C-alpha positions as CSV (number, residue, x, y, z in Angstrom):
1,X,-2.7,28.8,-88.0
2,X,-3.0,31.9,-90.0
3,X,0.1,33.8,-90.8
4,X,0.9,37.4,-90.2
5,X,1.4,39.3,-93.7
6,X,5.4,39.5,-94.4
7,X,6.0,37.0,-91.6
8,X,7.1,33.2,-91.8
9,X,5.0,31.0,-90.8
10,X,4.5,30.4,-86.8
11,X,5.9,26.9,-87.2
12,X,9.3,28.2,-89.2
13,X,9.1,31.0,-86.4
14,X,9.2,28.6,-84.0
15,X,12.4,27.1,-84.9
16,X,13.9,30.2,-86.1
17,X,15.1,30.5,-82.5
18,X,17.0,27.3,-82.9
19,X,18.0,27.5,-86.6
20,X,21.6,28.6,-85.5
21,X,21.8,26.0,-82.8
22,X,24.7,24.6,-85.0
23,X,26.4,27.7,-84.7
24,X,26.5,27.5,-80.4
25,X,29.8,25.3,-81.6
26,X,31.1,27.9,-84.1
27,X,31.2,25.7,-87.0
28,X,28.9,27.3,-90.1
29,X,26.6,25.1,-91.1
30,X,27.1,23.2,-94.7
31,X,24.7,23.5,-97.4
32,X,22.7,20.1,-98.6
33,X,21.6,18.8,-101.1
34,X,18.1,19.0,-102.4
35,X,15.6,16.2,-101.7
36,X,13.0,14.7,-104.0
37,X,10.6,17.4,-103.2
38,X,12.5,20.2,-104.2
39,X,13.8,20.8,-101.0
40,X,16.7,20.6,-99.6
41,X,18.4,18.7,-96.3
42,X,18.0,21.9,-94.6
43,X,15.0,23.0,-95.1
44,X,13.5,19.3,-94.7
45,X,15.4,19.6,-91.0
46,X,14.4,22.6,-90.0
47,X,10.9,21.3,-91.3
48,X,10.7,18.5,-89.1
49,X,12.0,20.3,-86.2
50,X,9.4,22.7,-86.2
51,X,6.7,20.5,-86.1
52,X,8.3,18.9,-83.1
53,X,8.5,22.1,-81.6
54,X,5.0,22.8,-82.5
55,X,4.0,19.6,-80.8
56,X,5.8,20.1,-77.4
57,X,3.7,20.6,-74.6
58,X,6.6,23.1,-73.2
59,X,6.3,26.3,-74.0
60,X,9.3,27.3,-76.8
61,X,9.7,30.8,-78.3
62,X,12.4,32.8,-79.3
63,X,13.2,36.3,-79.1
64,X,15.8,38.6,-80.5
65,X,18.5,40.4,-78.8
66,X,16.3,43.2,-78.0
67,X,13.5,40.8,-76.1
68,X,11.2,40.8,-78.7
69,X,9.5,37.6,-79.6
70,X,10.2,35.8,-82.6
71,X,8.7,32.6,-82.5
72,X,5.4,31.0,-80.6
73,X,4.2,27.4,-80.3
74,X,0.9,25.9,-79.1
75,X,2.6,25.1,-75.6
76,X,3.1,28.9,-75.1
77,X,-0.2,29.6,-76.2
78,X,-1.5,27.2,-73.5
79,X,0.9,28.3,-71.1
80,X,0.7,31.7,-71.3
81,X,-2.8,32.7,-72.8
82,X,-1.6,34.4,-75.7
83,X,-1.8,33.2,-79.4
84,X,0.9,33.5,-81.8
85,X,0.0,36.3,-83.5
86,X,-0.6,38.3,-80.0
87,X,2.6,37.3,-79.0
88,X,5.3,37.4,-81.7
89,X,6.5,41.0,-81.8
90,X,5.9,42.0,-78.2
91,X,8.9,41.7,-75.8
92,X,9.1,39.2,-73.8
93,X,8.5,41.5,-70.5
94,X,4.9,41.1,-71.0
95,X,5.5,37.4,-70.1
96,X,7.4,38.8,-66.3
97,X,6.0,40.0,-63.5
98,X,7.0,43.4,-63.0
99,X,8.5,42.4,-59.6
100,X,11.2,40.1,-61.1
101,X,12.9,42.8,-63.8
102,X,15.9,42.4,-62.0
103,X,15.9,38.6,-62.8
104,X,15.1,39.6,-66.1
105,X,18.3,41.9,-66.3
106,X,20.8,39.4,-64.7
107,X,19.4,36.8,-67.6
108,X,19.5,39.3,-70.4
109,X,23.3,40.1,-68.7
110,X,24.1,36.4,-68.9
111,X,22.8,35.6,-72.5
112,X,24.5,38.5,-74.3
113,X,28.2,37.3,-72.4
114,X,27.1,33.7,-74.5
115,X,25.7,32.0,-71.1
116,X,22.3,30.4,-70.6
117,X,19.9,29.7,-67.4
118,X,18.9,26.2,-67.5
119,X,16.0,24.9,-64.8
120,X,15.5,28.7,-63.3
121,X,12.5,28.1,-61.3
122,X,10.8,31.6,-62.0
123,X,7.3,32.9,-62.2
124,X,5.7,33.9,-65.4
125,X,2.8,35.8,-66.1
126,X,-0.2,34.5,-67.8
127,X,-2.5,37.1,-70.1
128,X,-5.3,37.5,-67.4
129,X,-2.6,38.5,-65.2
130,X,-2.2,35.2,-63.1
131,X,1.1,34.2,-61.9
132,X,2.5,31.0,-62.9
133,X,5.5,29.0,-61.2
134,X,7.7,27.6,-64.3
135,X,11.0,25.9,-65.0
136,X,13.1,28.2,-67.3
137,X,16.0,26.9,-69.7
138,X,17.0,30.3,-71.4
139,X,19.6,29.2,-74.3
140,X,21.5,32.6,-76.4
141,X,21.1,32.2,-80.3
142,X,24.0,32.5,-82.4
143,X,24.1,33.7,-86.0
144,X,27.5,32.5,-88.3
145,X,29.5,34.7,-87.2
146,X,29.1,33.7,-83.6
147,X,27.8,36.9,-82.1
148,X,24.7,36.2,-79.5
149,X,21.7,37.4,-81.9
150,X,19.1,36.2,-79.8
151,X,18.0,33.9,-77.0
152,X,15.3,30.3,-77.4
153,X,13.2,29.7,-73.8
154,X,11.8,26.5,-73.0
155,X,9.2,26.9,-70.3
156,X,7.7,24.3,-68.5
157,X,4.4,25.0,-65.7
158,X,5.6,23.4,-62.9
159,X,2.8,24.9,-61.0
160,X,1.2,21.2,-60.2
161,X,4.0,19.8,-59.4
162,X,5.0,22.3,-57.0
163,X,1.7,22.2,-55.4
164,X,1.9,18.6,-54.7
165,X,5.5,18.7,-53.7
166,X,4.4,21.4,-51.5
167,X,1.3,19.3,-50.4
168,X,3.7,16.0,-49.9
169,X,6.4,18.6,-47.8
170,X,3.6,19.9,-45.9
171,X,2.2,16.4,-45.3
172,X,5.8,15.0,-44.0
173,X,6.0,18.1,-41.9
174,X,2.2,17.0,-40.2
175,X,3.8,13.6,-40.1
176,X,7.0,14.5,-38.5
177,X,5.4,17.0,-36.1
178,X,3.0,14.2,-35.2
179,X,5.5,11.3,-34.7
180,X,7.4,13.7,-32.1
181,X,4.1,14.2,-30.4
182,X,3.2,10.7,-30.3
183,X,6.6,9.6,-29.9
184,X,6.6,7.5,-32.3
185,X,9.4,6.8,-35.4
186,X,9.2,5.3,-38.4
187,X,11.4,3.1,-40.6
188,X,11.8,1.8,-44.3
189,X,14.1,-0.2,-45.9
190,X,14.3,-1.1,-49.5
191,X,16.0,-4.6,-49.3
192,X,16.8,-4.3,-53.5
193,X,18.8,-1.6,-53.2
194,X,19.9,-1.3,-49.7
195,X,18.3,2.3,-48.8
196,X,17.3,3.2,-45.4
197,X,15.4,6.0,-44.5
198,X,14.6,6.8,-40.8
199,X,12.3,9.2,-39.4
200,X,13.9,12.4,-37.1
201,X,11.6,11.2,-34.8
202,X,13.1,7.8,-34.6
203,X,16.8,9.4,-34.9
204,X,15.2,11.2,-31.7
205,X,13.7,7.9,-29.9
206,X,17.1,6.5,-29.9
207,X,19.1,9.4,-29.1
208,X,20.7,9.9,-32.3
209,X,21.8,12.7,-34.2
210,X,19.3,13.2,-37.1
211,X,22.4,13.7,-39.8
212,X,24.3,10.2,-38.4
213,X,23.8,7.5,-41.1
214,X,21.0,5.0,-40.7
215,X,22.8,1.8,-41.2
216,X,22.3,-1.3,-39.5
217,X,25.0,-1.2,-37.4
218,X,23.7,1.6,-36.1
219,X,20.8,0.4,-34.8
220,X,22.2,-2.5,-33.7
221,X,24.4,-0.4,-31.0
222,X,21.5,0.9,-29.4
223,X,19.5,-1.7,-28.6
224,X,19.9,-3.0,-24.8
225,X,22.8,-5.1,-24.3
226,X,20.6,-8.0,-22.4
227,X,17.6,-7.6,-25.0
228,X,19.9,-7.7,-28.3
229,X,19.7,-11.0,-28.8
230,X,16.1,-11.5,-28.4
231,X,15.6,-8.5,-30.3
232,X,17.6,-9.5,-33.0
233,X,16.0,-13.4,-33.3
234,X,12.8,-12.0,-34.0
235,X,13.2,-9.8,-36.8
236,X,14.7,-12.6,-38.3
237,X,11.9,-14.9,-38.1
238,X,9.9,-11.7,-39.6
239,X,12.9,-11.6,-42.7
240,X,12.8,-15.6,-42.8
241,X,8.8,-14.8,-43.8
242,X,7.3,-14.8,-40.2
243,X,4.1,-12.7,-39.1
244,X,4.0,-9.0,-38.6
245,X,6.2,-8.3,-35.0
246,X,5.1,-6.8,-31.9
247,X,7.5,-6.5,-29.5
248,X,8.5,-4.9,-26.3
249,X,11.7,-4.0,-25.4
250,X,14.6,-1.5,-24.0
251,X,17.4,0.4,-25.9
252,X,20.1,2.5,-24.5
253,X,21.2,5.8,-25.7
254,X,25.0,6.9,-26.6
255,X,24.5,8.9,-23.2
256,X,23.5,5.4,-21.4
257,X,19.8,6.5,-20.9
258,X,17.5,3.3,-21.0
259,X,14.1,4.1,-22.2
260,X,11.2,1.6,-23.5
261,X,10.0,0.7,-26.3
262,X,7.1,-1.2,-29.0
263,X,8.2,-2.0,-31.8
264,X,5.8,-3.1,-34.9
265,X,7.3,-4.4,-37.8
266,X,6.2,-5.8,-41.1
267,X,8.0,-7.9,-44.4
268,X,7.3,-7.1,-47.6
269,X,7.8,-10.3,-49.9
270,X,7.8,-10.7,-53.5
271,X,7.9,-14.2,-55.1
272,X,9.0,-15.2,-51.6
273,X,12.0,-12.7,-52.3
274,X,12.4,-10.3,-49.3
275,X,11.8,-6.8,-50.9
276,X,11.3,-4.0,-48.0
277,X,11.0,-4.0,-44.2
278,X,8.7,-1.4,-42.3
279,X,9.2,-0.6,-38.7
280,X,7.2,2.1,-36.3
281,X,8.5,2.4,-32.9
282,X,6.7,3.7,-29.8
283,X,8.3,5.2,-26.8
284,X,6.3,3.8,-24.2
285,X,8.8,4.6,-21.5
286,X,6.7,6.8,-19.4
287,X,3.6,4.0,-19.5
288,X,6.0,1.2,-18.6
289,X,7.4,3.1,-15.8
290,X,3.6,4.0,-14.5
291,X,3.0,0.9,-14.9
292,X,5.7,-0.7,-12.6
293,X,4.9,1.8,-10.7
294,X,1.4,0.0,-10.3
295,X,3.0,-3.1,-10.3
296,X,5.1,-2.6,-7.1
297,X,1.9,-1.2,-5.3
298,X,-0.2,-4.4,-6.3
299,X,2.9,-6.3,-5.0
300,X,5.1,-4.6,-2.9
301,X,5.1,-3.5,0.5
302,X,5.3,0.4,0.6
303,X,7.1,0.4,3.9
304,X,9.6,-2.2,3.3
305,X,10.0,-2.4,-0.3
306,X,9.2,-6.3,0.2
307,X,6.6,-8.7,-1.5
308,X,3.6,-8.3,-0.1
309,X,0.5,-11.0,0.6
310,X,-0.6,-10.7,-3.0
311,X,2.5,-11.8,-4.7
312,X,3.8,-14.0,-1.6
313,X,0.7,-16.3,-2.6
314,X,2.3,-16.6,-6.3
315,X,5.9,-17.1,-4.8
316,X,4.9,-20.0,-3.2
317,X,2.9,-21.6,-6.0
318,X,5.5,-21.1,-8.0
319,X,7.8,-22.9,-6.1
320,X,5.5,-25.9,-5.1
321,X,5.0,-26.2,-8.9
322,X,8.5,-26.4,-9.5
323,X,9.6,-28.3,-6.2
324,X,6.4,-31.2,-7.9
325,X,8.6,-31.1,-10.9
326,X,12.0,-31.6,-9.3
327,X,10.6,-33.8,-6.5
328,X,12.0,-31.5,-3.7
329,X,10.4,-29.3,-0.7
330,X,9.3,-25.7,-0.2
331,X,9.8,-24.3,3.3
332,X,7.8,-21.6,4.6
333,X,9.0,-19.7,7.7
334,X,6.3,-17.0,9.2
335,X,7.8,-14.8,11.9
336,X,6.0,-12.5,14.3
337,X,7.4,-9.6,16.2
338,X,7.1,-10.4,20.0
339,X,5.8,-7.4,22.1
340,X,6.0,-5.5,18.6
341,X,2.4,-3.7,20.3
342,X,4.3,-2.6,23.0
343,X,7.3,-0.8,21.0
344,X,4.5,1.1,18.7
345,X,2.2,2.4,22.1
346,X,5.5,2.9,24.2
347,X,7.9,4.8,21.7
348,X,5.2,5.9,18.7
349,X,4.9,4.4,15.3
350,X,7.6,5.8,13.7
351,X,9.6,4.1,15.8
352,X,7.8,0.8,14.9
353,X,8.0,1.7,11.4
354,X,11.5,1.9,11.8
355,X,11.5,-1.2,13.4
356,X,9.9,-3.4,10.5
357,X,12.2,-1.7,8.0
358,X,15.4,-2.8,10.1
359,X,14.3,-6.0,10.5
360,X,13.3,-6.4,6.8
361,X,17.2,-5.3,5.6
362,X,18.2,-7.6,8.6
363,X,16.0,-10.6,7.3
364,X,17.4,-10.0,3.1
365,X,21.2,-10.6,5.0
366,X,19.7,-13.7,6.4
367,X,17.6,-15.5,3.6
368,X,19.1,-17.2,0.6
369,X,19.5,-15.3,-3.0
370,X,16.8,-17.7,-3.9
371,X,14.6,-17.0,-1.5
372,X,11.5,-14.8,-1.2
373,X,10.9,-12.5,1.7
374,X,7.5,-10.7,1.8
375,X,5.6,-8.8,5.0
376,X,2.9,-10.7,5.4
377,X,0.9,-8.3,7.5
378,X,1.7,-5.5,10.5
379,X,5.1,-7.3,12.4
380,X,4.6,-10.6,10.6
381,X,7.2,-11.4,7.8
382,X,6.9,-15.3,5.4
383,X,10.1,-16.2,3.8
384,X,9.8,-19.1,1.0
385,X,12.4,-21.2,0.6
386,X,12.6,-23.6,-2.4
387,X,14.6,-27.0,-2.6
388,X,15.0,-27.2,1.5
389,X,14.8,-29.6,4.0
390,X,14.4,-29.7,7.8
391,X,18.2,-29.2,8.5
392,X,18.4,-26.6,6.2
393,X,15.1,-24.3,7.1
394,X,16.0,-24.6,10.8
395,X,19.7,-23.3,10.2
396,X,18.0,-20.7,8.5
397,X,16.2,-20.2,11.5
398,X,19.0,-19.5,13.7
399,X,20.3,-16.9,11.3
400,X,17.3,-15.4,11.8
401,X,17.2,-15.4,15.3
402,X,21.0,-14.4,15.4
403,X,20.5,-11.3,13.0
404,X,17.9,-9.7,15.3
405,X,19.9,-10.6,18.4
406,X,21.2,-7.0,18.2
407,X,19.8,-4.1,18.7
408,X,17.9,-1.6,16.9
409,X,18.3,1.6,17.1
410,X,14.6,3.2,16.6
411,X,15.1,6.9,16.9
412,X,18.3,7.3,19.1
413,X,16.7,4.7,21.6
414,X,18.4,1.0,21.5
415,X,16.2,-1.6,21.6
416,X,16.3,-5.4,21.8
417,X,13.6,-7.0,20.1
418,X,12.6,-11.4,19.4
419,X,10.9,-13.0,17.1
420,X,8.7,-16.4,17.3
421,X,9.6,-18.4,14.4
422,X,7.0,-21.1,12.6
423,X,8.4,-23.5,10.0
424,X,6.4,-25.5,7.4
425,X,7.7,-28.1,5.1
426,X,5.4,-29.1,2.0
427,X,5.0,-32.6,1.7
428,X,3.4,-33.1,-1.5
429,X,-0.6,-32.2,-1.4
430,X,0.4,-28.4,0.1
431,X,-1.2,-25.2,-1.7
432,X,-0.2,-21.6,-0.8
433,X,-2.7,-21.5,1.8
434,X,-2.3,-24.7,3.3
435,X,1.0,-23.7,3.4
436,X,0.9,-20.5,5.5
437,X,-1.8,-21.7,7.7
438,X,1.0,-24.6,9.0
439,X,4.0,-22.0,9.5
440,X,1.6,-19.6,11.3
441,X,0.1,-22.8,13.7
442,X,4.0,-23.5,14.6
443,X,4.6,-19.9,15.1
444,X,1.9,-19.4,17.5
445,X,3.4,-22.4,19.3
446,X,6.8,-20.9,19.3
447,X,5.1,-17.7,20.7
448,X,3.6,-19.4,23.4
449,X,6.9,-21.6,24.5
450,X,9.2,-18.6,23.8
451,X,11.5,-20.8,21.2
452,X,13.6,-18.6,19.5
453,X,14.9,-21.1,16.6
454,X,11.6,-21.8,15.3
455,X,9.5,-24.7,15.7
456,X,8.5,-27.2,13.1
457,X,5.0,-27.8,12.1
458,X,3.5,-30.9,13.1
459,X,-0.1,-32.3,13.0
460,X,-1.0,-31.9,16.6
461,X,-0.3,-28.3,16.0
462,X,-3.0,-28.5,13.0
463,X,-5.4,-29.9,15.2
464,X,-4.5,-27.3,18.3
465,X,-5.6,-24.7,15.5
466,X,-8.4,-26.1,14.3
467,X,-9.9,-26.1,18.1
468,X,-8.6,-22.8,18.7
469,X,-10.3,-21.5,15.6
470,X,-13.6,-23.7,16.6
471,X,-13.6,-22.0,20.2
472,X,-13.0,-18.6,19.2
473,X,-16.1,-18.6,16.6
474,X,-18.4,-20.2,19.4
475,X,-16.9,-18.3,22.1
476,X,-19.1,-15.3,21.7
477,X,-22.3,-17.0,22.2
478,X,-21.1,-19.4,25.3
479,X,-22.8,-17.4,28.1
480,X,-25.9,-17.2,26.6
481,X,-25.9,-20.8,26.0
482,X,-25.3,-21.6,29.6
483,X,-21.5,-23.3,28.7
484,X,-20.0,-21.3,30.9
485,X,-18.8,-22.3,34.7
486,X,-17.3,-21.4,37.8
487,X,-15.7,-23.5,39.9
488,X,-14.1,-22.9,42.9
489,X,-11.1,-23.8,44.8
490,X,-10.2,-23.6,48.1
491,X,-7.5,-21.6,50.2
492,X,-6.9,-22.7,53.3
493,X,-5.2,-21.2,56.9
494,X,-1.6,-22.9,56.6
495,X,-1.6,-23.4,60.4
496,X,-5.4,-24.1,61.1
497,X,-6.2,-25.4,57.8
498,X,-9.4,-23.9,58.3
499,X,-10.9,-22.5,54.9
500,X,-10.5,-19.0,54.0
501,X,-11.6,-18.2,51.0
502,X,-12.4,-19.7,47.5
503,X,-10.9,-18.4,44.0
504,X,-13.2,-18.8,41.6
505,X,-11.6,-20.1,38.5
506,X,-13.8,-19.8,34.8
507,X,-14.2,-23.2,32.8
508,X,-16.2,-23.8,29.5
509,X,-18.3,-27.3,29.5
510,X,-18.1,-27.6,25.6
511,X,-20.5,-29.9,24.2
512,X,-17.7,-31.0,22.0
513,X,-14.5,-31.0,24.1
514,X,-15.5,-31.3,27.5
515,X,-14.3,-29.1,30.2
516,X,-12.5,-26.5,28.8
517,X,-9.5,-25.1,31.1
518,X,-9.7,-20.7,30.8
519,X,-5.5,-21.2,29.2
520,X,-7.2,-22.8,26.3
521,X,-10.1,-19.8,25.8
522,X,-8.9,-16.6,28.4
523,X,-6.3,-15.6,25.1
524,X,-9.0,-16.0,22.8
525,X,-11.5,-13.5,24.9
526,X,-8.3,-11.2,25.6
527,X,-7.7,-10.7,21.6
528,X,-10.9,-10.3,20.6
529,X,-12.2,-7.9,23.4
530,X,-14.7,-10.8,24.9
531,X,-12.9,-11.2,28.5
532,X,-14.5,-7.4,29.2
533,X,-18.1,-8.6,29.1
534,X,-17.0,-12.1,30.0
535,X,-15.4,-10.5,32.9
536,X,-18.2,-8.7,34.1
537,X,-20.4,-12.1,34.4
538,X,-18.0,-13.8,36.3
539,X,-17.7,-11.2,38.5
540,X,-21.5,-10.9,39.3
541,X,-21.7,-14.6,39.4
542,X,-18.9,-15.4,41.4
543,X,-19.5,-12.4,44.0
544,X,-23.5,-13.8,44.2
545,X,-22.4,-17.1,44.6
546,X,-20.1,-16.2,47.2
547,X,-22.8,-14.2,49.4
548,X,-24.9,-17.4,49.2
549,X,-22.2,-19.4,50.7
550,X,-21.6,-16.9,53.7
551,X,-25.1,-16.4,54.5
552,X,-26.5,-19.8,54.5
553,X,-23.8,-22.2,55.1
554,X,-23.2,-22.5,58.8
555,X,-19.2,-21.2,59.5
556,X,-18.7,-19.9,56.3
557,X,-19.6,-16.2,57.1
558,X,-16.2,-14.8,56.8
559,X,-15.1,-16.2,53.3
560,X,-13.6,-14.4,51.1
561,X,-13.8,-14.7,47.3
562,X,-11.0,-14.2,45.0
563,X,-11.6,-13.2,41.0
564,X,-9.0,-12.5,38.7
565,X,-8.8,-10.0,36.6
566,X,-7.1,-10.0,32.9
567,X,-4.6,-7.4,31.3
568,X,-7.6,-6.2,29.5
569,X,-9.7,-5.6,31.8
570,X,-7.1,-3.9,34.1
571,X,-6.9,-1.2,31.3
572,X,-11.0,-0.8,30.9
573,X,-11.6,2.3,31.7
574,X,-14.9,0.9,32.8
575,X,-13.3,-1.3,35.8
576,X,-14.1,0.3,38.6
577,X,-17.9,0.8,38.0
578,X,-17.8,-2.6,37.1
579,X,-16.1,-4.2,40.3
580,X,-18.5,-1.4,42.5
581,X,-22.1,-2.4,40.7
582,X,-21.6,-6.3,41.3
583,X,-20.8,-5.5,45.0
584,X,-23.9,-3.9,45.1
585,X,-25.6,-6.2,43.5
586,X,-24.6,-9.1,45.7
587,X,-24.7,-7.1,48.6
588,X,-21.3,-8.7,49.6
589,X,-18.6,-6.8,52.1
590,X,-16.4,-5.4,49.9
591,X,-13.8,-6.7,52.5
592,X,-14.9,-10.0,51.1
593,X,-13.7,-9.7,47.8
594,X,-10.0,-10.0,46.3
595,X,-9.2,-9.1,43.1
596,X,-5.7,-11.1,41.6
597,X,-3.4,-9.8,38.9
598,X,-0.9,-11.7,37.4
599,X,2.9,-9.7,38.3
600,X,3.8,-9.4,34.3
601,X,0.4,-7.9,33.7
602,X,0.4,-5.4,36.6
603,X,4.0,-4.1,34.8
604,X,2.8,-3.8,31.7
605,X,2.0,0.2,32.1
606,X,3.4,0.9,35.7
607,X,1.2,4.3,36.2
608,X,-2.1,3.2,34.8
609,X,-1.9,0.0,36.8
610,X,-1.0,2.0,39.8
611,X,-3.8,4.4,39.2
612,X,-6.8,2.1,38.9
613,X,-5.5,-0.5,41.5
614,X,-5.7,2.6,43.8
615,X,-9.4,3.5,43.3
616,X,-10.1,-0.2,43.6
617,X,-8.5,-0.3,46.6
618,X,-10.6,2.8,47.8
619,X,-13.7,0.3,47.8
620,X,-12.3,-1.9,50.6
621,X,-11.3,-5.0,48.3
622,X,-8.1,-6.8,48.7
623,X,-5.6,-6.9,46.0
624,X,-3.5,-9.9,45.0
625,X,-0.4,-10.1,43.0
626,X,-0.7,-13.7,41.0
627,X,2.3,-16.0,40.0
628,X,4.4,-13.9,42.2
629,X,7.9,-14.7,40.9
630,X,7.6,-15.5,37.7
631,X,7.2,-11.8,36.3
632,X,10.0,-8.8,36.9
633,X,8.7,-6.4,39.0
634,X,10.7,-4.5,41.4
635,X,10.6,-4.0,45.1
636,X,10.2,-0.1,44.8
637,X,7.4,-0.8,42.3
638,X,6.0,-3.2,45.1
639,X,6.0,-1.2,47.8
640,X,3.8,1.8,46.0
641,X,1.1,-0.7,44.9
642,X,-1.8,-0.7,47.0
643,X,-1.5,-4.8,47.1
644,X,-2.5,-6.7,50.3
645,X,-1.7,-10.1,49.1
646,X,1.5,-12.1,47.2
647,X,0.1,-15.4,45.7
648,X,3.6,-17.1,45.3
649,X,3.9,-19.5,41.8
650,X,3.5,-23.1,42.5
651,X,6.6,-23.6,40.5
652,X,8.4,-22.6,43.6
653,X,6.0,-24.6,45.6
654,X,6.5,-27.5,43.9
655,X,10.2,-27.5,44.7
656,X,9.5,-27.7,48.1
657,X,10.5,-30.8,50.4
658,X,12.3,-32.0,47.4
659,X,15.4,-32.1,45.0
660,X,15.4,-28.4,44.1
661,X,17.3,-27.0,46.9
662,X,16.6,-23.4,45.7
663,X,13.2,-23.4,46.1
664,X,13.0,-23.5,50.1
665,X,15.3,-19.9,50.0
666,X,12.8,-17.8,47.5
667,X,10.0,-18.8,49.2
668,X,11.4,-18.2,52.4
669,X,12.9,-14.5,50.9
670,X,9.6,-13.8,50.0
671,X,7.3,-14.7,52.8
672,X,10.1,-12.0,54.9
673,X,9.6,-9.5,52.1
674,X,5.7,-9.8,52.5
675,X,6.1,-9.5,56.0
676,X,8.2,-6.4,56.0
677,X,5.7,-4.8,53.5
678,X,2.6,-5.8,55.5
679,X,1.4,-8.2,52.8
680,X,-0.4,-11.9,52.9
681,X,1.1,-14.6,51.3
682,X,-0.5,-17.2,49.7
683,X,1.1,-20.4,48.3
684,X,-0.2,-21.8,44.7
685,X,-0.1,-25.4,43.8
686,X,0.2,-27.5,47.1
687,X,0.2,-31.3,46.3
688,X,1.8,-33.1,49.1
689,X,2.0,-33.1,53.2
690,X,6.1,-32.4,52.8
691,X,5.4,-28.9,51.0
692,X,2.7,-28.4,53.5
693,X,5.1,-28.9,56.1
694,X,7.4,-27.1,54.4
695,X,5.3,-23.7,54.0
696,X,4.1,-24.4,58.0
697,X,8.2,-23.9,59.2
698,X,8.5,-20.9,56.5
699,X,5.3,-19.7,58.0
700,X,3.3,-19.2,55.2
701,X,0.0,-17.8,56.1
702,X,-1.8,-19.6,53.7
703,X,-2.0,-22.0,50.7
704,X,-4.3,-24.1,47.8
705,X,-3.9,-26.9,46.2
706,X,-4.6,-30.9,45.2
707,X,-3.5,-31.3,48.6
708,X,-6.9,-30.2,49.9
709,X,-9.5,-29.8,46.6
710,X,-8.7,-29.1,42.8
711,X,-11.4,-26.7,41.1
712,X,-15.1,-27.6,42.2
713,X,-18.4,-27.0,40.9
714,X,-20.7,-24.6,43.1
715,X,-22.8,-27.7,44.0
716,X,-19.7,-29.5,45.3
717,X,-18.7,-26.6,47.8
718,X,-20.9,-26.7,50.2
719,X,-20.8,-30.7,50.9
720,X,-17.2,-29.9,50.7
721,X,-17.1,-27.3,53.6
722,X,-19.0,-29.6,55.7
723,X,-16.5,-31.9,55.6
724,X,-13.5,-29.6,55.6
725,X,-15.5,-28.3,58.6
726,X,-16.6,-30.1,61.9
727,X,-19.8,-29.7,63.7
728,X,-16.9,-28.7,66.7
729,X,-15.5,-26.3,64.2
730,X,-12.1,-27.9,63.9
731,X,-11.0,-28.4,60.4
732,X,-11.0,-31.8,59.4
733,X,-7.8,-32.3,56.7
734,X,-9.1,-34.2,53.9
735,X,-7.4,-35.1,50.8
736,X,-10.0,-35.4,48.0
737,X,-9.8,-36.7,44.3
738,X,-8.3,-34.5,42.2
739,X,-11.1,-32.3,39.9
740,X,-11.1,-32.7,36.3
741,X,-9.6,-30.0,34.2
């Protein structure tokens, strides 16, 4: 490097600013002895120091008191772009931006006072005018008297360092923002030093202040009490060398709020020594709540909050599995609300829903804590009981019956309801479907019998249920296959013993079950709606048959024909046209036609029944109230219905002339009442001469029963009539064998 005339070399200039460092203590430097090269110790020391300064990567320069540069090393040349020749002798102001003059004045004052500046971050100006971010250390230089004669500056370019730091801060900010958006927190634990670092979002997820110290105790404190032991156990396994963990658990924030988190963690080991733990935590509360909501939709009845059918089947299967392991039994109770349709139709669906919600609450109070209560469908409920026997399950059914017995408040109206309960107990080879099927079959029997305390399933019910299902599947084709038949039972005048009518009774001549009574298939026809077309076929067939007898058989011209109407038919809007058309097609006198309706059917919808019967009566047909005395009609309604005949139920007739002392007064009262209302009376189920004698005394007008004949096929009617009515017209009383029912 060239040297300016009259000036020391740059290297010596480089150290001239530091040659008085020993003077900073105020002690004068002692002269040294000359070395072998002729230099004394100070000169050698300065030369070595100058070499170090020149080799330094930092910019090192000196200046006098006026700020004129007196030394300049290679680092300064590289940093500022000025060579030593260009820099030395010029003011240090060329190295500072114009806008930082105020900062330069403050440092000048500090130097004048004997103070320095260490690690000051300032902007420097390059020869090309660009700005450089530097770290400046500025020290005063003293003379032998201790006066400040200049300064020494050590400058390091921190532009790249600051860029990297800014980039790191930017990346950290982006990470922090991303974690906040995604609700992801992160943790790093140095197991060697014990240092813990938690991200800001980790603090936020746990509801903690970012200023808190991230200790293990603090982490333990926010684990949910019910999950704490499980979480700690998993972490211990990880730290002991286990695989990375994935865990869903709850945390409880200091304010009591419970959140769900998904934790992933990994451990770093070095030669078997745990050195670092890394963890990320995601707040999945919203997702968890959504999953729980979907699960409720999938497995919970939305109206009652009980388990639904899908969950019920799982519960039964699980109970059966546990029962198999413990050698116990599973009980299933199937409940159905009696006359629920009446509530819905009479009070509206809101009342029906209210009833189901209230009933569900009562059932919860009746079952055991370990039992599963589910809403199966509509007004049907199922209870699953593990480890239970016959006595306990009947006791539970009794508690349920008692709980239901109290009145329900349905939108301000008090209502009493009952339930039918079917019970099934597992036997070792059952499935969820088979137990439900058995309990349902038992419930159906309980509903038919009116038993309130529950009926336990037996195999005979299974056979009846199978038969009922079989009949239901074949019923729609029975008419077209020619399997349906109408049998006819005569009705006779009690005093003259002459046949005055026939009642048409439907029978199913089944290829497998033989002659099936209507009590087995009419309810199925009612449920499925088949009763309407089936009833029309019965009307057409019976009226045409009766008209044939009236036309062809001597003495039968005045015979009447009675046909039963079901509840479903009575509600059918086309019933009037069906009856009128059947009369026209048969060509029969409407007065010879008697339509029979049971007392309970008549009273289901009084206003509708009255309107329908009034229209039918306008055709000229007779109207009979069947099974009278078994229903709940009142005299006020009875007097308003356009009926013509009361048929006394067989349950009262069979007690006549026997041990039932109440039978005779009841029959007498019905007869007197009918006479007062201008109605005819027919006694059903007459089987003995004693019963007939009692009816004669009570002046009951007509009767039917096995005493004369059961229901017979059409081909047997004409021969029976010939035997029952002699050539002289006198009635011939004849007891015939019972017909097969």
